[in-house]
C-alpha positions as CSV (number, residue, x, y, z in Angstrom):
1,M,21.8,-30.4,82.6
2,Q,24.4,-31.0,79.7
3,N,23.4,-30.6,76.2
4,P,23.5,-33.2,74.4
5,V,26.6,-33.8,71.5
6,I,24.1,-34.6,68.3
7,Q,25.6,-35.3,64.9
8,S,22.9,-36.2,62.0
9,F,23.9,-38.4,59.2
10,F,21.9,-37.3,55.7
11,D,20.7,-40.1,53.3
12,P,20.1,-38.6,49.9
13,G,18.5,-41.8,49.1
14,T,15.6,-41.5,51.4
15,F,15.9,-38.0,52.3
16,T,15.7,-39.4,55.9
17,V,18.0,-37.9,58.7
18,S,19.4,-40.6,61.3
19,H,20.8,-38.9,64.5
20,V,23.2,-40.4,67.0
21,V,22.3,-38.2,70.4
22,S,25.2,-38.3,73.2
23,D,26.0,-37.7,76.6
24,P,29.4,-35.9,76.9
25,T,29.7,-37.5,80.6
26,T,29.0,-40.9,80.1
27,R,29.0,-41.3,76.6
28,Q,26.4,-43.0,76.3
29,A,24.1,-42.8,73.7
30,A,21.1,-42.9,71.6
31,I,20.6,-43.4,67.5
32,I,17.2,-42.0,66.6
33,D,15.6,-43.0,63.0
34,S,18.3,-45.2,61.5
35,V,18.3,-46.2,57.6
36,L,18.5,-49.7,56.3
37,D,19.6,-49.2,52.3
38,F,17.6,-51.3,49.9
39,D,17.5,-51.3,46.6
40,P,13.5,-52.2,45.3
41,K,14.6,-52.9,42.0
42,A,16.8,-55.8,43.3
43,G,15.3,-56.4,46.1
44,R,18.4,-56.4,47.8
45,T,19.1,-54.9,51.6
46,S,22.9,-53.2,52.5
47,Y,24.5,-51.3,55.3
48,A,26.6,-48.4,53.9
49,S,24.3,-45.8,56.1
50,A,24.1,-47.6,59.0
51,D,28.2,-47.7,58.8
52,R,28.4,-44.7,58.8
53,I,27.0,-44.5,62.5
54,I,28.8,-47.4,63.2
55,G,32.2,-45.7,62.5
56,Y,31.2,-42.2,64.0
57,V,30.1,-44.2,67.3
58,R,33.4,-46.3,67.7
59,Q,35.6,-43.5,66.9
60,G,33.7,-41.8,69.8
61,G,34.1,-44.3,72.4
62,M,30.5,-44.6,72.6
63,K,27.6,-47.0,74.0
64,I,24.3,-47.0,72.5
65,E,21.8,-47.7,74.7
66,W,18.8,-47.2,73.0
67,L,17.3,-47.8,69.0
68,L,14.9,-45.0,69.1
69,E,12.3,-44.7,66.4
70,T,9.8,-41.5,66.3
71,H,7.6,-43.6,64.3
72,A,7.1,-46.8,61.9
73,H,8.2,-44.9,58.7
74,A,6.8,-45.1,55.3
75,D,10.0,-43.9,53.2
76,H,13.0,-45.8,54.6
77,L,13.5,-49.2,56.4
78,S,15.2,-49.3,59.7
79,A,18.5,-50.1,60.3
80,A,17.5,-51.3,63.9
81,P,18.5,-55.3,64.4
82,Y,21.5,-54.4,62.5
83,L,23.1,-52.1,64.7
84,K,21.5,-53.9,67.7
85,E,23.4,-56.6,66.4
86,K,27.0,-54.5,66.2
87,L,27.0,-51.7,69.1
88,G,23.9,-53.2,71.6
89,G,21.5,-50.9,72.7
90,N,17.4,-51.8,73.3
91,T,14.8,-50.7,70.5
92,G,12.0,-47.8,71.5
93,I,8.9,-46.6,70.1
94,G,6.0,-44.9,71.1
95,I,3.3,-47.8,72.8
96,H,0.6,-47.2,69.9
97,I,2.6,-49.3,67.8
98,R,0.2,-51.6,68.7
99,E,-2.7,-49.6,66.2
100,V,-0.4,-49.1,63.8
101,Q,0.6,-52.9,63.5
102,S,-2.9,-53.9,63.7
103,V,-3.9,-52.3,60.6
104,F,-1.0,-53.4,58.6
105,K,-1.0,-57.1,59.6
106,K,-4.6,-57.3,58.2
107,V,-2.7,-55.4,55.1
108,F,0.0,-57.7,54.6
109,N,-2.2,-60.6,56.3
110,A,0.9,-61.1,58.4
111,K,0.5,-64.1,60.8
112,D,4.1,-63.9,62.8
113,M,2.6,-60.4,64.2
114,N,0.8,-60.3,67.6
115,T,-0.1,-56.6,67.8
116,E,1.2,-55.7,71.4
117,G,4.2,-54.2,70.3
118,V,6.6,-57.0,71.6
119,E,9.0,-56.6,68.5
120,F,10.3,-53.2,70.5
121,D,12.0,-53.7,73.2
122,K,10.5,-50.4,75.2
123,L,6.9,-48.6,74.3
124,F,6.8,-45.4,75.3
125,D,4.4,-43.4,76.6
126,D,3.4,-39.7,76.6
127,D,5.4,-37.7,79.3
128,E,7.4,-40.6,79.8
129,L,11.0,-39.8,81.0
130,F,14.4,-41.9,80.2
131,R,17.9,-41.3,80.3
132,I,20.5,-41.5,77.7
133,G,23.7,-41.3,80.4
134,E,22.7,-38.7,82.2
135,L,20.1,-37.1,79.9
136,E,17.2,-36.8,80.7
137,V,14.5,-37.4,77.6
138,R,10.8,-36.9,77.9
139,V,8.7,-38.7,75.5
140,L,5.7,-36.2,73.7
141,H,3.0,-38.4,71.8
142,T,2.6,-36.3,68.4
143,P,0.2,-37.9,66.2
144,G,-1.3,-36.9,63.0
145,H,1.0,-38.5,60.6
146,T,0.6,-41.7,62.2
147,P,-1.2,-42.7,65.6
148,A,2.0,-43.5,67.0
149,C,4.3,-40.9,66.3
150,L,6.5,-39.5,69.0
151,T,8.7,-36.0,69.8
152,Y,12.1,-36.9,72.0
153,V,12.7,-33.7,74.0
154,I,16.2,-33.3,75.2
155,G,16.6,-29.7,77.3
156,R,16.5,-27.5,74.6
157,D,16.3,-30.3,71.5
158,A,13.4,-31.5,69.9
159,F,13.5,-34.6,67.8
160,V,10.2,-34.6,66.1
161,G,10.4,-37.0,63.2
162,D,8.0,-36.4,60.7
163,T,6.1,-34.1,62.4
164,L,7.5,-30.9,60.8
165,F,9.6,-30.0,57.9
166,M,11.9,-26.9,57.9
167,P,9.6,-23.8,57.4
168,D,10.0,-23.5,53.4
169,Y,8.3,-26.9,53.4
170,G,5.9,-27.5,56.0
171,T,4.2,-30.2,57.5
172,A,3.5,-34.4,57.6
173,R,0.9,-35.9,55.3
174,C,-2.0,-37.3,57.1
175,D,-3.6,-39.8,54.9
176,F,-2.1,-42.6,56.1
177,P,-3.7,-45.1,58.1
178,G,-4.5,-43.5,61.3
179,G,-3.7,-39.9,59.9
180,D,-5.4,-37.1,60.7
181,S,-4.7,-33.3,60.1
182,A,-6.9,-31.9,62.9
183,T,-4.6,-34.3,65.1
184,L,-1.9,-33.1,64.0
185,Y,-1.8,-29.6,64.2
186,R,-2.7,-30.2,68.0
187,S,0.2,-32.5,68.0
188,I,2.2,-29.3,66.3
189,R,1.2,-26.7,68.6
190,K,2.2,-28.6,71.1
191,V,5.8,-28.9,70.2
192,L,5.5,-25.1,69.2
193,A,4.7,-24.9,73.1
194,L,8.1,-25.9,74.0
195,S,10.8,-22.4,74.4
196,P,11.4,-20.8,71.5
197,D,15.0,-21.4,71.4
198,T,14.1,-25.0,71.6
199,R,15.9,-26.3,68.5
200,L,14.0,-29.2,65.9
201,H,15.9,-31.6,64.7
202,L,13.9,-33.7,61.7
203,C,13.6,-36.5,59.9
204,H,13.4,-35.7,56.3
205,D,14.6,-33.0,54.4
206,Y,13.4,-32.0,50.4
207,P,15.0,-29.0,49.6
208,P,14.6,-26.5,46.7
209,D,17.1,-26.1,44.6
210,D,18.0,-23.5,45.7
211,R,19.3,-24.8,48.6
212,P,21.2,-27.7,50.3
213,P,20.1,-30.1,52.6
214,H,18.7,-28.4,56.4
215,W,17.5,-30.7,59.3
216,V,17.5,-28.0,62.5
217,T,15.2,-25.0,62.6
218,T,13.4,-23.5,65.8
219,V,10.4,-23.4,67.3
220,A,10.3,-19.9,67.0
221,A,11.4,-20.1,63.5
222,T,8.7,-22.7,62.8
223,R,6.1,-20.2,64.7
224,A,7.4,-17.2,62.6
225,N,7.6,-18.7,58.8
226,N,6.5,-22.4,58.7
227,I,4.6,-22.3,55.3
228,H,1.4,-24.7,56.5
229,V,1.3,-23.7,60.9
230,R,3.1,-20.5,61.6
231,D,1.0,-18.4,64.2
232,G,-1.9,-17.4,62.9
233,V,-3.0,-20.3,61.0
234,S,-6.2,-21.7,62.5
235,E,-7.0,-25.3,62.6
236,A,-9.7,-25.1,60.4
237,E,-7.4,-23.2,58.0
238,F,-4.2,-26.1,58.4
239,V,-6.8,-29.0,58.2
240,A,-8.4,-27.6,54.6
241,L,-4.4,-26.7,53.2
242,R,-3.5,-30.2,54.2
243,T,-6.2,-32.5,53.2
244,A,-5.9,-30.4,49.6
245,R,-2.0,-31.3,49.5
246,D,-2.5,-34.8,50.5
247,K,-4.8,-35.3,47.7
248,T,-1.9,-34.6,44.9
249,L,0.8,-36.8,46.9
250,G,1.9,-40.0,45.6
251,M,2.5,-43.0,47.6
252,P,6.2,-42.9,48.9
253,T,8.5,-45.6,46.6
254,L,9.6,-47.7,49.5
255,I,5.8,-47.6,51.8
256,L,5.0,-51.1,51.3
257,P,8.6,-52.9,52.0
258,A,9.3,-50.2,54.6
259,V,5.9,-50.8,56.4
260,Q,6.0,-54.4,56.8
261,V,9.6,-54.4,58.5
262,N,9.2,-51.0,60.5
263,V,6.1,-52.0,62.1
264,R,8.6,-55.5,63.4
265,A,11.0,-52.9,64.4
266,G,13.5,-53.3,61.6
267,R,13.3,-57.0,61.5
268,L,12.5,-58.8,57.8
269,P,9.5,-61.3,57.8
270,P,10.0,-65.1,59.2
271,P,12.2,-66.8,56.5
272,E,9.9,-69.4,54.3
273,D,10.8,-73.0,54.5
274,N,13.7,-72.5,51.5
275,G,15.5,-69.6,53.7
276,V,14.5,-66.6,52.1
277,S,12.5,-64.1,53.6
278,Y,9.9,-62.4,51.1
279,L,8.0,-59.0,51.0
280,K,4.5,-58.9,49.9
281,I,2.5,-56.4,47.7
282,P,-1.2,-56.1,48.1
283,L,-2.3,-56.2,44.6
284,N,-5.7,-54.0,45.0
285,L,-6.3,-53.7,48.5
286,L,-4.9,-49.9,48.9
């Protein structure tokens, strides 16, 4: 199988990395974890991040087959609907998004949601196979950060979402609804059972001051050096470390707007009778 062509785009505002993965033979492509720019102070969306991706796709003569999410993000809004309008493609996420929708339908009193995942074109199950052109993609269900997290494996490349970060930063938090640190540990061990030379493409990097952002590491480097889950760290040790660290973390700045948009596959809530969409802030609930 040919190796995919991978071009990544870093959004410094949310520390998010979006990936365009294409088949060099057919030029079919997928966009993974796109970003819709959002100014929370003004309540305005914009498209600079997505337009960079559109420019790259069009310049390369690619045809978008898939708009993939590794999970329903809490730190940025998805640009999938905008990209679908401009480039086509089907939206995809893990089948367990239904569990996430069930939680947040109640949180936001979102009467338009039916919690069956119908906002997405495709719900992937664990170990399911699909294609991007001639590239075979294997889906790994890797919950723990959220119940619906996926890793997309294409040969010696794996797109892990928020499950893992660079070795000097560690792993995803587990204190969101449905998160669980023991489950995350087991998911990570599943990822780290891949070939040692497998490249892990991350969704975020939060670099220390002494290095620029990076978003690619390997299974071997993670097993040797990850500060949370290197080889030799037991499940009990990880759970204790992750639980203690999560207690020190504030909530992401964009969690309330992001989640209620992303569980709808990136769509804004339905406009009200004045034609305006509104994002809700549940007071004293969370």
